C-alpha positions in Angstrom: 56.0 47.1 -51.6 54.2 44.7 -53.9 53.1 47.6 -56.1 56.7 48.9 -56.5 58.0 45.3 -57.0 55.6 44.6 -59.9 56.0 47.9 -61.8 59.3 47.2 -63.5 58.0 43.8 -64.8 54.6 45.2 -65.9 56.4 47.9 -67.9 58.9 45.5 -69.6 58.0 44.7 -73.2 59.3 41.1 -72.9 57.2 40.2 -69.8 54.2 38.3 -71.0 52.7 37.2 -67.7 52.9 38.2 -64.0 52.0 35.6 -61.4 51.6 36.8 -57.8 51.5 34.2 -55.1 49.6 35.5 -52.1 48.5 34.2 -48.7 45.1 32.4 -48.9 43.0 35.3 -47.7 44.5 37.8 -50.2 44.5 35.3 -53.0 40.8 34.7 -52.6 40.1 38.5 -52.7 43.2 40.3 -54.2 43.5 44.0 -54.0 41.9 45.7 -57.0 45.0 47.8 -57.8 46.9 44.6 -58.7 45.0 44.2 -62.0 45.4 48.0 -62.7 49.2 47.7 -62.4 49.8 44.3 -64.0 47.0 44.5 -66.6 45.6 41.5 -68.4 48.8 39.6 -67.9 48.1 39.1 -64.2 47.5 35.7 -62.6 46.9 35.2 -58.8 47.7 32.0 -57.0 47.7 30.8 -53.5 51.2 30.9 -52.0 52.9 27.9 -50.4 54.1 27.4 -46.8 57.6 28.1 -48.1 59.1 30.3 -50.8 59.8 27.2 -52.9 56.1 26.2 -52.5 55.0 29.6 -53.7 57.2 29.4 -56.7 56.0 25.9 -57.6 52.4 27.1 -57.3 53.1 30.1 -59.6 54.8 27.7 -62.2 51.6 25.6 -62.2 49.4 28.5 -63.4 51.9 29.9 -65.9 51.1 29.6 -69.6 52.6 26.5 -71.1 54.3 28.4 -74.0 56.3 30.7 -71.7 59.8 29.3 -71.8 61.6 31.8 -69.5 60.8 32.4 -65.9 61.9 35.1 -63.5 61.4 34.8 -59.7 61.3 38.0 -57.7 60.8 38.8 -54.1 58.0 41.3 -53.4 60.3 42.3 -50.5 62.6 43.9 -53.1 60.6 46.9 -54.3 63.5 48.9 -55.8 64.7 46.5 -58.6 65.9 48.5 -61.6 64.6 48.1 -65.2 68.2 47.5 -66.2 68.5 44.5 -63.9 65.2 43.0 -65.1 66.4 43.4 -68.7 69.8 41.8 -68.1 68.3 38.8 -66.3 65.7 38.3 -69.0 68.4 38.5 -71.7 70.6 35.8 -70.2 67.8 33.6 -69.0 66.2 33.6 -72.5 69.5 32.4 -73.9 69.3 29.3 -71.8 71.2 30.4 -68.6 70.3 30.4 -64.9 71.1 33.9 -63.7 71.2 35.7 -60.4 71.8 39.4 -59.9 74.2 40.0 -57.0 76.6 42.3 -55.2 80.1 41.4 -54.1 80.5 41.1 -50.4 82.5 44.1 -49.0 82.2 43.5 -45.3 84.6 41.3 -43.3 82.8 38.0 -42.6 83.1 36.0 -39.3 82.0 32.5 -38.7 80.5 32.4 -35.2 79.4 29.5 -32.9 77.7 29.0 -29.6 75.5 31.2 -27.3 78.6 33.3 -26.5 79.0 34.0 -30.3 82.6 33.1 -30.4 84.4 33.8 -33.7 85.9 30.6 -35.1 87.1 31.9 -38.4 87.3 34.9 -40.6 85.8 34.0 -44.0 87.6 34.9 -47.2 85.2 37.2 -49.0 87.1 37.4 -52.3 84.7 35.2 -54.3 81.5 35.9 -52.3 78.5 37.7 -53.6 75.1 38.6 -52.0 72.4 37.0 -54.2 69.4 39.1 -55.1 66.2 38.8 -57.3 64.9 38.6 -59.9 66.5 35.3 -60.6 65.9 34.0 -64.1 65.8 30.5 -65.6 64.8 28.6 -68.6 61.4 27.2 -67.4 62.4 23.6 -68.3 65.5 23.9 -66.1 63.6 25.2 -63.1 60.8 22.6 -63.5 63.5 19.8 -63.8 65.2 21.1 -60.6 61.9 21.0 -58.7 61.1 17.6 -60.1 64.5 16.1 -59.1 64.2 17.5 -55.5 62.0 15.9 -52.8 59.3 18.3 -51.6 60.6 17.9 -48.0 64.0 19.4 -48.9 62.6 22.6 -50.5 62.8 24.6 -47.2 66.5 24.1 -47.1 67.0 26.1 -50.3 66.8 29.9 -49.6 66.5 30.7 -53.3 65.7 29.0 -56.6 69.3 29.4 -57.7 70.4 27.0 -54.9 67.7 24.6 -56.0 68.9 24.7 -59.6 72.5 24.3 -58.5 71.6 21.2 -56.5 70.2 19.7 -59.6 73.5 20.1 -61.4 72.9 23.2 -63.4 75.4 26.1 -63.7 74.2 29.5 -62.4 75.7 32.9 -63.6 75.8 36.0 -61.5 75.5 39.5 -62.9 76.2 42.7 -61.0 73.2 44.4 -59.4 72.7 47.9 -57.9 73.1 48.4 -54.2 69.7 49.9 -54.2 67.9 46.6 -54.8 67.5 46.1 -51.1 65.4 43.5 -49.3 62.9 44.7 -46.8 62.6 42.2 -43.9 62.9 44.3 -40.6 61.4 47.5 -39.3 64.8 49.2 -39.8 64.7 48.0 -43.5 61.2 49.5 -43.8 62.4 52.8 -42.6 65.2 52.8 -45.2 62.6 51.8 -47.9 60.4 54.8 -46.9 63.4 57.0 -47.3 64.4 55.5 -50.7 60.8 55.8 -51.9 60.9 59.6 -51.5 64.1 60.1 -53.4 
C-alpha cells in the first residue's frame, strides 16, 4: 500500500520532497524499495503516537524552503495524479484544500447500546474528506503552534486542525476510487482494484 501511495507523488514534477513517517522499528531500518521509488527526495522520520504527531514529525524534517505541504494517508493507495495536481495547485496559491466526495447515503444519528436512531441528518452539504490535503506550510505550522499537543488526537485530519485555528478550507471533488484501506474487507477491495 505504501508503495502505491508514494508513486503519484514521486512522479509529480512539483513534488520536491517525500517524507514518510514510519513506526520506530521500520524508521530505524526502512525497506530498501522506498529509496528506489521516492529517489533522492526521500526522508524518513519516526511516526508519532497519533496521526497529528506523525505529521508534526514530518514537518520537522522538511526542508525550510518548501512552502507548500501535502499530507497523505498511506492507507489511500489509489490517489490519482489529477487529484495530486489539483491539490498542489490550490495549496501553492495560499489555500488549505481537501479532496472529497459528496455524501450520497442517508445518514442516521444513533445513540445507546440499542443503536436507536435519534435523527436523520441532512446530507445536502456533507462531503467525505480524503487525502492528500494541501496547505501553505506556514498555515499548517501556525495551526499546530496554536493548538495544545493534548488536543491533537481530537482532530481526525489536518483540515480540522487548520479550521480550528481559524483558517478557511476548500474542498475539491475527488474520484470515488481514492478509497481508504482500514479493514480486511477494504483490503479485499484494494486487491481487486490493484488488478484492474
